[in-house]
MIFIDREN-109373 format. One line per 8 residues: number of its first residue (from 0); their letters; for each residue x, y, z of C-alpha. Coordinates in Angstrom, 2 decimals, m for minus. Layout:
// residues N
NUM> a> X/Y/Z ~ ...
END
This chain:
// residues 523
0> rdggllrt> 0.04/0.04/m0.01 ~ 1.11/3.60/m1.06 ~ 3.10/5.60/2.00 ~ 4.52/2.57/3.61 ~ 1.31/1.45/6.06 ~ 1.30/m2.05/4.72 ~ 4.43/m3.67/3.60 ~ 4.88/m7.10/2.52
8> rgdrgrls> 7.62/m9.35/1.17 ~ 7.28/m11.72/m1.77 ~ 5.63/m11.22/m5.06 ~ 3.39/m7.81/m4.50 ~ 1.22/m9.22/m7.23 ~ m0.18/m11.66/m4.96 ~ m2.24/m8.97/m3.20 ~ m4.37/m8.64/m6.20
16> dapnadee> m4.32/m12.03/m7.31 ~ m5.65/m13.41/m4.09 ~ m5.45/m17.37/m3.72 ~ m8.77/m19.13/m4.14 ~ m7.93/m22.47/m3.99 ~ m6.03/m25.22/m1.84 ~ m4.05/m27.97/m2.89 ~ m7.23/m30.32/m3.42
24> gamapptt> m8.66/m27.65/m5.47 ~ m11.22/m26.45/m2.74 ~ m12.33/m22.84/m2.05 ~ m9.93/m21.09/0.48 ~ m11.29/m17.94/2.43 ~ m9.32/m14.70/1.74 ~ m9.36/m14.48/5.86 ~ m5.64/m13.44/5.75
32> llalwaaa> m5.66/m10.49/3.19 ~ m8.62/m9.40/5.27 ~ m6.61/m9.50/8.35 ~ m3.87/m7.56/6.73 ~ m6.03/m4.78/5.27 ~ m7.52/m4.62/9.03 ~ m4.09/m4.39/10.35 ~ m3.31/m1.79/7.78
40> tagvvvea> m6.31/0.62/8.66 ~ m5.61/m0.02/12.10 ~ m2.34/1.70/11.78 ~ m0.33/m1.41/12.19 ~ 2.65/m2.00/10.23 ~ 3.00/m5.60/8.91 ~ 6.55/m6.85/7.82 ~ 7.83/m10.16/7.13
48> lqvgtttr> 5.08/m11.98/5.73 ~ 5.00/m14.27/2.92 ~ 1.15/m13.89/1.44 ~ m0.15/m17.30/1.50 ~ m1.19/m19.16/m1.74 ~ m3.06/m22.27/m0.24 ~ m5.23/m23.20/2.47 ~ m2.06/m24.16/4.56
56> slerttra> m0.21/m21.25/4.05 ~ m2.94/m18.82/4.64 ~ m3.27/m20.87/8.14 ~ 0.28/m20.17/8.68 ~ 0.27/m16.66/7.47 ~ m2.68/m15.86/9.76 ~ m0.82/m17.60/12.72 ~ 2.02/m15.37/12.04
64> lsatstph> m0.01/m12.31/11.66 ~ m1.60/m12.73/15.20 ~ 2.17/m12.65/16.68 ~ 3.89/m10.21/14.45 ~ 3.45/m6.56/14.16 ~ 5.20/m3.28/14.73 ~ 3.89/0.12/16.26 ~ 2.85/2.31/13.77
72> dgghqvva> 4.53/6.09/14.14 ~ 1.53/6.67/16.86 ~ 3.24/4.47/19.04 ~ 0.44/2.17/19.76 ~ 0.51/m1.61/19.38 ~ m2.44/m3.44/17.77 ~ m2.62/m7.04/16.91 ~ m4.67/m8.08/14.07
80> aavatatt> m6.91/m11.18/14.23 ~ m7.74/m13.42/11.29 ~ m11.55/m13.09/10.29 ~ m13.33/m16.03/12.10 ~ m16.83/m17.65/10.93 ~ m18.60/m19.41/13.59 ~ m18.94/m23.20/12.94 ~ m21.53/m24.07/15.60
88> qaemeaqf> m24.63/m22.09/16.94 ~ m23.17/m21.44/20.17 ~ m20.24/m19.89/18.54 ~ m22.47/m17.79/16.30 ~ m24.41/m16.60/19.38 ~ m21.45/m15.77/21.47 ~ m19.69/m14.16/18.31 ~ m22.89/m11.87/18.07
96> arsvqsty> m22.80/m11.31/21.95 ~ m19.27/m9.77/21.57 ~ m19.61/m7.90/18.36 ~ m23.17/m7.15/17.28 ~ m25.56/m4.77/19.18 ~ m28.54/m6.08/20.53 ~ m31.04/m4.36/18.42 ~ m33.00/m7.56/17.54
104> grypvtit> m34.46/m10.50/19.42 ~ m33.14/m13.54/17.46 ~ m34.34/m17.11/17.02 ~ m31.65/m19.69/17.41 ~ m31.63/m20.06/13.39 ~ m28.61/m19.19/11.51 ~ m29.38/m18.72/7.81 ~ m26.53/m20.21/5.51
112> sgsgcelr> m28.32/m20.63/2.07 ~ m31.68/m20.70/0.45 ~ m33.32/m21.96/m2.54 ~ m37.06/m21.13/m3.60 ~ m39.29/m21.17/m0.54 ~ m36.65/m22.91/1.44 ~ m33.96/m21.60/3.64 ~ m30.94/m23.86/4.91
120> ddlnersy> m29.40/m23.71/8.19 ~ m26.12/m25.75/7.90 ~ m24.71/m25.19/11.42 ~ m27.79/m26.65/12.90 ~ m28.47/m29.15/9.93 ~ m32.09/m27.77/9.61 ~ m34.20/m26.73/6.48 ~ m37.03/m24.57/6.76
128> ldfvagia> m39.97/m23.60/4.55 ~ m40.00/m20.00/4.38 ~ m43.24/m18.10/4.91 ~ m41.33/m14.80/6.32 ~ m39.34/m14.08/3.07 ~ m37.16/m11.34/4.64 ~ m40.51/m10.09/5.86 ~ m42.24/m9.59/2.94
136> tcclghad> m39.24/m8.75/0.73 ~ m37.80/m11.84/m1.06 ~ m40.89/m11.73/m3.47 ~ m38.95/m14.23/m5.92 ~ m38.04/m16.46/m3.24 ~ m34.30/m17.18/m2.69 ~ m31.55/m17.70/m5.33 ~ m33.98/m16.93/m8.08
144> arlvdava> m32.39/m17.43/m11.48 ~ m33.43/m13.92/m12.85 ~ m32.58/m12.08/m9.91 ~ m29.18/m13.50/m9.76 ~ m28.33/m13.19/m13.38 ~ m29.62/m9.56/m13.26 ~ m27.33/m8.65/m10.36 ~ m24.20/m10.53/m11.53
152> tqmksvth> m24.48/m8.88/m15.03 ~ m25.04/m5.50/m13.81 ~ m22.04/m6.03/m11.43 ~ m19.65/m6.91/m14.13 ~ m20.78/m3.33/m15.90 ~ m21.19/m0.90/m13.18 ~ m22.28/m1.20/m9.72 ~ m22.63/2.38/m8.36
160> asnlyyip> m22.89/5.80/m10.15 ~ m23.92/9.10/m8.50 ~ m27.55/10.54/m9.11 ~ m25.65/13.48/m10.81 ~ m25.51/11.40/m13.75 ~ m28.35/9.77/m15.80 ~ m28.78/5.95/m14.99 ~ m30.96/3.99/m17.68
168> qqgalaew> m31.96/1.19/m15.08 ~ m33.32/3.93/m13.05 ~ m35.41/5.52/m15.42 ~ m36.74/2.24/m16.75 ~ m37.85/1.36/m13.26 ~ m39.34/4.48/m12.69 ~ m41.55/4.24/m15.84 ~ m42.67/0.83/m14.80
176> laatlasd> m43.37/2.00/m11.66 ~ m45.22/4.84/m12.85 ~ m47.56/2.83/m15.33 ~ m48.67/0.53/m12.41 ~ m50.40/3.55/m11.04 ~ m52.89/6.09/m12.55 ~ m54.43/9.25/m11.69 ~ m58.13/9.68/m11.57
184> dgassyra> m58.37/10.45/m15.73 ~ m56.48/7.00/m16.19 ~ m53.29/8.68/m17.20 ~ m50.15/8.02/m15.69 ~ m48.34/11.00/m14.28 ~ m46.44/9.60/m11.34 ~ m42.82/10.42/m10.82 ~ m40.42/8.43/m8.61
192> ffcnsgge> m37.76/9.51/m6.11 ~ m35.28/6.04/m5.41 ~ m34.01/5.33/m2.11 ~ m32.82/2.09/m0.17 ~ m35.80/1.13/2.37 ~ m39.31/1.63/3.21 ~ m38.26/4.24/5.87 ~ m36.24/6.50/3.51
200> aneaalkl> m39.24/6.19/1.12 ~ m41.70/7.51/4.01 ~ m39.24/10.09/4.88 ~ m39.01/11.46/1.50 ~ m43.01/11.40/1.06 ~ m43.14/13.56/4.56 ~ m40.42/16.23/3.30 ~ m42.49/16.22/0.20
208> afkyaatr> m45.77/17.03/2.13 ~ m44.30/19.43/4.22 ~ m42.74/21.47/1.48 ~ m45.90/21.20/m0.70 ~ m47.94/22.70/2.26 ~ m45.41/25.46/2.95 ~ m45.36/26.50/m1.03 ~ m48.43/25.36/m2.44
216> rdappnnd> m51.05/26.05/0.54 ~ m52.48/28.93/2.36 ~ m50.26/29.44/5.51 ~ m51.91/28.02/8.66 ~ m54.19/29.96/10.94 ~ m51.26/31.72/12.72 ~ m49.05/32.02/9.86 ~ m46.53/29.78/11.42
224> tddwivlt> m45.25/27.36/8.67 ~ m43.96/25.15/11.47 ~ m47.39/24.26/12.42 ~ m48.06/22.14/9.67 ~ m48.78/18.52/10.63 ~ m49.29/14.99/9.06 ~ m51.82/12.82/10.20 ~ m51.54/8.76/10.61
232> argsfhgr> m53.51/5.80/12.09 ~ m52.86/4.51/15.64 ~ m51.71/0.86/15.19 ~ m49.42/2.19/11.77 ~ m45.68/1.55/11.16 ~ m43.81/3.64/8.97 ~ m39.82/3.05/9.71 ~ m37.51/3.66/12.11
240> tmatisat> m36.09/7.01/11.39 ~ m36.90/9.91/13.75 ~ m39.64/11.54/11.48 ~ m41.26/7.85/10.58 ~ m41.14/6.33/14.01 ~ m43.11/9.69/15.23 ~ m45.32/8.84/12.28 ~ m45.88/5.36/13.52
248> aqpkyhgp> m48.71/5.82/16.15 ~ m47.45/3.40/18.54 ~ m46.14/4.61/21.69 ~ m43.58/1.60/22.12 ~ m41.75/2.44/19.46 ~ m40.99/6.01/20.86 ~ m38.35/5.46/23.35 ~ m38.36/5.87/26.84
256> gacwkidr> m40.15/9.21/27.75 ~ m41.02/9.42/24.20 ~ m37.44/10.64/23.46 ~ m37.62/9.83/19.78 ~ m40.85/11.49/19.06 ~ m40.99/14.53/17.02 ~ m44.20/16.71/17.64 ~ m45.41/17.14/13.67
264> fahfdfnd> m47.76/14.45/13.79 ~ m51.56/13.55/15.10 ~ m53.44/10.63/14.90 ~ m57.00/9.00/14.36 ~ m58.42/5.39/14.96 ~ m57.82/3.06/11.93 ~ m60.82/2.34/10.19 ~ m62.90/4.82/12.05
272> pdsarqvf> m64.46/7.86/9.93 ~ m65.63/9.61/13.03 ~ m62.26/9.46/14.67 ~ m60.83/11.02/11.39 ~ m63.65/13.66/11.09 ~ m62.85/14.78/14.66 ~ m59.24/14.90/14.14 ~ m59.71/16.76/10.87
280> eeyrgria> m61.78/19.24/12.74 ~ m59.49/19.88/15.54 ~ m56.15/20.63/13.02 ~ m58.23/22.14/10.18 ~ m55.90/24.50/8.19 ~ m52.71/22.78/9.38 ~ m53.13/19.38/7.91 ~ m50.50/18.86/5.28
288> avliepvq> m50.85/15.04/4.55 ~ m52.40/11.64/5.61 ~ m50.02/8.91/5.68 ~ m51.66/5.56/6.22 ~ m51.32/1.67/5.30 ~ m54.16/0.40/3.00 ~ m53.25/m2.86/5.28 ~ m51.49/m2.53/8.62
296> geggvrvg> m48.78/m4.95/8.88 ~ m46.85/m4.56/11.75 ~ m50.13/m3.37/13.33 ~ m51.64/m6.78/13.48 ~ m52.39/m7.18/9.66 ~ m55.40/m4.99/9.90 ~ m57.21/m4.52/6.55 ~ m58.41/m1.19/5.30
304> dpaffrtl> m62.25/m0.57/5.17 ~ m63.27/0.86/1.54 ~ m65.77/3.29/3.15 ~ m63.13/4.60/5.47 ~ m60.64/5.22/2.85 ~ m63.32/7.10/0.64 ~ m63.90/9.12/3.69 ~ m60.19/9.95/3.74
312> relcdaeg> m60.14/10.96/0.36 ~ m62.43/13.39/0.70 ~ m61.72/14.83/3.83 ~ m57.91/15.33/2.09 ~ m59.74/16.95/m0.90 ~ m61.70/19.29/1.22 ~ m58.50/20.21/3.34 ~ m56.07/20.38/0.41
320> allmfdev> m54.03/17.94/2.08 ~ m52.24/15.18/0.04 ~ m53.09/11.24/0.79 ~ m50.13/9.06/0.99 ~ m50.44/5.51/0.95 ~ m47.49/3.38/2.65 ~ m47.26/0.53/0.42 ~ m43.77/m0.89/1.55
328> qagvgrtg> m45.14/m4.28/2.93 ~ m48.53/m4.59/1.22 ~ m47.63/m3.37/m2.33 ~ m45.74/m4.84/m5.50 ~ m48.44/m7.65/m5.84 ~ m48.42/m8.93/m2.29 ~ m52.01/m8.48/m1.57 ~ m53.24/m9.89/m5.05
336> rmwahehl> m53.38/m6.69/m6.76 ~ m50.19/m4.89/m7.76 ~ m51.10/m2.09/m4.71 ~ m53.09/m2.78/m2.14 ~ m55.41/0.31/m2.31 ~ m56.69/m0.97/m5.60 ~ m58.84/m3.21/m3.22 ~ m60.46/m0.02/m1.74
344> fggahtga> m61.13/2.05/m4.70 ~ m62.19/m0.81/m7.04 ~ m58.93/m0.46/m9.44 ~ m55.98/1.71/m9.82 ~ m57.87/4.13/m11.73 ~ m60.05/5.35/m9.06 ~ m59.43/7.39/m5.89 ~ m55.59/7.78/m6.98
352> pdvvtcak> m53.39/8.36/m4.05 ~ m51.25/11.86/m4.27 ~ m47.99/9.75/m3.03 ~ m47.00/5.99/m2.71 ~ m44.29/4.47/m1.08 ~ m42.76/1.05/m1.53 ~ m39.56/m1.01/m0.85 ~ m39.39/m4.34/0.29
360> aigggvpl> m40.54/m6.52/m2.55 ~ m39.70/m4.35/m5.36 ~ m35.93/m5.34/m4.92 ~ m36.33/m8.93/m4.51 ~ m34.01/m8.75/m1.50 ~ m31.48/m6.04/m2.81 ~ m32.09/m2.81/m0.63 ~ m34.38/m0.51/m2.90
368> gamlckas> m37.20/1.87/m2.01 ~ m39.22/4.53/m3.91 ~ m41.54/7.25/m3.28 ~ m43.83/7.94/m6.23 ~ m45.79/11.10/m6.25 ~ m48.31/12.72/m8.97 ~ m46.63/15.31/m11.26 ~ m49.15/17.99/m9.40
376> cdvfapgd> m47.21/17.60/m6.15 ~ m43.80/17.10/m7.26 ~ m42.42/20.11/m5.41 ~ m38.85/18.62/m4.86 ~ m36.19/20.82/m6.71 ~ m32.46/19.84/m6.83 ~ m30.83/19.93/m3.45 ~ m33.98/19.27/m1.63
384> hattyggn> m33.53/15.60/m0.86 ~ m30.88/13.08/m2.18 ~ m29.55/9.85/m1.35 ~ m25.81/8.32/m2.12 ~ m26.99/4.60/m3.14 ~ m30.76/5.08/m3.99 ~ m31.68/4.20/m7.39 ~ m27.97/2.95/m8.63
392> placaagl> m27.60/0.51/m11.46 ~ m27.24/m2.71/m9.58 ~ m30.62/m1.99/m7.33 ~ m32.49/m0.85/m10.26 ~ m31.07/m3.79/m12.21 ~ m32.89/m5.96/m9.40 ~ m35.80/m3.86/m9.34 ~ m36.16/m4.52/m13.33
400> avaraidd> m35.77/m8.32/m12.78 ~ m38.53/m8.26/m10.30 ~ m40.65/m6.37/m12.51 ~ m40.22/m8.52/m15.46 ~ m41.08/m11.47/m13.44 ~ m44.22/m9.90/m12.22 ~ m45.07/m9.08/m15.62 ~ m44.20/m12.70/m17.10
408> dglvenaa> m44.85/m15.08/m14.65 ~ m48.50/m14.01/m13.07 ~ m46.99/m13.42/m9.71 ~ m50.05/m11.07/m8.75 ~ m52.43/m13.68/m9.78 ~ m50.55/m16.23/m8.13 ~ m50.62/m14.34/m5.11 ~ m54.59/m14.07/m5.02
416> ergaqlka> m54.71/m17.65/m5.77 ~ m52.30/m19.14/m3.11 ~ m53.72/m16.44/m0.62 ~ m57.14/m17.62/m0.93 ~ m55.98/m21.20/m0.42 ~ m53.78/m20.29/2.82 ~ m56.78/m18.02/4.14 ~ m59.08/m20.88/3.64
424> gldrlvvd> m56.61/m23.19/5.71 ~ m56.31/m20.59/8.35 ~ m60.19/m20.08/8.48 ~ m60.40/m24.09/9.09 ~ m57.80/m24.12/11.87 ~ m59.71/m21.17/13.54 ~ m62.67/m23.49/14.07 ~ m60.57/m26.40/15.14
432> yaellaea> m58.73/m24.74/17.33 ~ m61.28/m22.39/18.54 ~ m59.84/m22.13/22.11 ~ m56.56/m20.64/20.94 ~ m57.41/m18.98/17.62 ~ m59.51/m15.94/17.24 ~ m59.40/m15.27/13.50 ~ m57.61/m15.17/10.22
440> rgrglllg> m57.51/m12.05/8.53 ~ m55.49/m10.16/5.54 ~ m55.11/m10.00/1.61 ~ m53.47/m12.35/m0.56 ~ m50.35/m13.53/0.76 ~ m50.30/m10.86/3.52 ~ m52.24/m12.85/6.31 ~ m52.54/m12.86/9.91
448> lelkaphk> m53.85/m15.29/12.33 ~ m54.83/m13.82/15.61 ~ m54.35/m15.88/18.89 ~ m56.88/m15.25/21.93 ~ m55.74/m13.79/25.15 ~ m53.50/m14.76/27.00 ~ m51.67/m16.82/24.31 ~ m48.55/m15.12/22.45
456> aadlvtlc> m47.86/m15.23/18.77 ~ m44.10/m15.64/19.99 ~ m44.56/m18.94/21.43 ~ m46.57/m20.29/18.27 ~ m43.94/m18.91/15.98 ~ m41.14/m20.84/18.05 ~ m43.20/m23.86/17.89 ~ m43.49/m23.53/14.01
464> adegllvv> m39.51/m22.84/13.48 ~ m39.17/m26.15/15.42 ~ m41.50/m28.20/13.11 ~ m39.54/m26.49/10.00 ~ m42.01/m23.50/8.88 ~ m40.73/m19.79/9.25 ~ m43.37/m17.52/10.14 ~ m43.24/m13.78/12.06
472> pagpsvvr> m45.00/m12.00/14.96 ~ m47.12/m9.05/13.80 ~ m47.54/m7.65/17.54 ~ m48.06/m9.49/20.60 ~ m50.93/m11.79/19.43 ~ m50.96/m12.11/15.46 ~ m48.48/m14.68/13.72 ~ m47.91/m13.25/9.84
480> fvpplvvs> m47.73/m15.25/6.93 ~ m45.90/m13.44/4.25 ~ m44.11/m15.95/1.79 ~ m42.48/m15.53/m1.63 ~ m45.09/m14.58/m4.14 ~ m43.64/m17.83/m6.08 ~ m45.14/m19.96/m3.39 ~ m46.85/m22.90/m4.85
488> dvhvdtal> m49.84/m24.94/m3.78 ~ m47.91/m27.67/m2.44 ~ m45.97/m25.06/m0.21 ~ m49.20/m23.53/1.22 ~ m50.54/m27.12/2.08 ~ m47.26/m28.10/3.66 ~ m47.18/m24.92/5.75 ~ m50.71/m25.56/6.89
496> diletala> m49.56/m29.16/7.84 ~ m46.61/m27.59/9.86 ~ m48.93/m24.94/11.43 ~ m51.42/m27.96/12.74 ~ m48.83/m29.77/14.14 ~ m47.23/m26.88/16.09 ~ m50.95/m26.03/17.24 ~ m51.45/m29.51/18.51
504> ryrtslrs> m48.31/m29.39/20.25 ~ m49.12/m25.97/21.93 ~ m52.56/m27.09/23.01 ~ m51.31/m30.34/24.36 ~ m48.54/m28.24/26.30 ~ m51.20/m26.00/27.96 ~ m53.24/m28.83/28.86 ~ m50.11/m30.54/30.43
512> ssaaaaaa> m49.54/m27.26/32.25 ~ m52.98/m26.80/33.48 ~ m53.35/m30.55/35.01 ~ m50.05/m30.28/36.71 ~ m51.08/m27.01/38.08 ~ m54.44/m28.67/39.43 ~ m52.55/m31.40/40.79 ~ m50.36/m29.11/42.65
520> aaa> m53.45/m27.16/44.04 ~ m55.20/m30.37/45.22 ~ m51.98/m31.37/46.99
END
């Protein structure tokens, strides 16, 4: 490395022509080169090391590296360690405990590979039927050949370029997304801003709404533009940024003492027209927009009522506020329509929203999000909003692969058909396990199974994983089913069989516990 920070003896070409096979031809992980890099970036001068060319010599070099370093000019001593991959579940959990922040409650499952609707845990020698799909993200399943080819091909060309330049893949994807929406007159007039996630898409929507109000609307009653607010529904979830977590009308996400909450939002009850009217009346003249999910995902898979959403459209029109649909989880075919709000207005051409946000499925697992708005409210100018990675060639190549699969393979129709099959099976289980289950609800392949109190969704999710089915909670009492959109009828039948086995185990364990408690009380 220039400047003498990293000096190695031997053939300098070996640093760029890294070894990739041992004497027997098996692939050798480049852990030593990573360790050399780590040492160099930490300010360590590593000398007298021959870079290994085989697995065995790599191991020798790594051992030497762990004991051989000299202080950098700053005078501190750093010993570099080889990059290590855990080989057991216990090692994996210990590694995470040492080095990864505890922002997630993880199940004892280590994902190592996948194919279609199945995931593999090689550490524990288990396979799973995946009805989580990265939480409604891997719409094409795992290792889909179309997505793999699109991403690999794009990486051989150009992976990333700044949005200071025209990116062909971004323009093509924006045009495809806009064509799936329509304004009230049936003409497509939407424009896209690309980002990396649902939270970022909703953040962009909020910034757009506040600027639209500040520049296109009469000032609030006290003439203070800081008084503009956005309305959201209780039970919603819109992201993890400071603004989107504040828009999320669930206090459990707002931090201790609501330390993460920004006071630019007010809330109404989901599917309650009277509650919405009351909040509109209270904040009349100050409402920049309404941000709402057509189907609340994290809030328990609660389906929007068409009459309620028509009321919202009327209230927004009367106020001059934007109606913004958060389709991050429900959009891109998951509900059996391209967009979940189509169920509410009888099609994309009626009651069209002013703004739509999406992410998750649009990249098929590659980070990608988008905020689409009507041309009439496209108030962003250069410098108003930006992102480094959003809409880069790699992400948009993935998005185009998803778009082609949706168009060519009938994935939206498959979501409707397999969703009906899954819903019928869940309804049957609600009857058969009436003492445990309250109802099944949702649309397409965004379905929830609600447990009766005091039963917890997490307990049933754990039992399902034990039996080989991955599902995910949506709140404390709802188990969520969001498989890949390529799921087959056989997959659905298998999932229902596994779920029934888990429910039977759950019921047996509860009865055993009750019997033991009764015996103890009698004694």
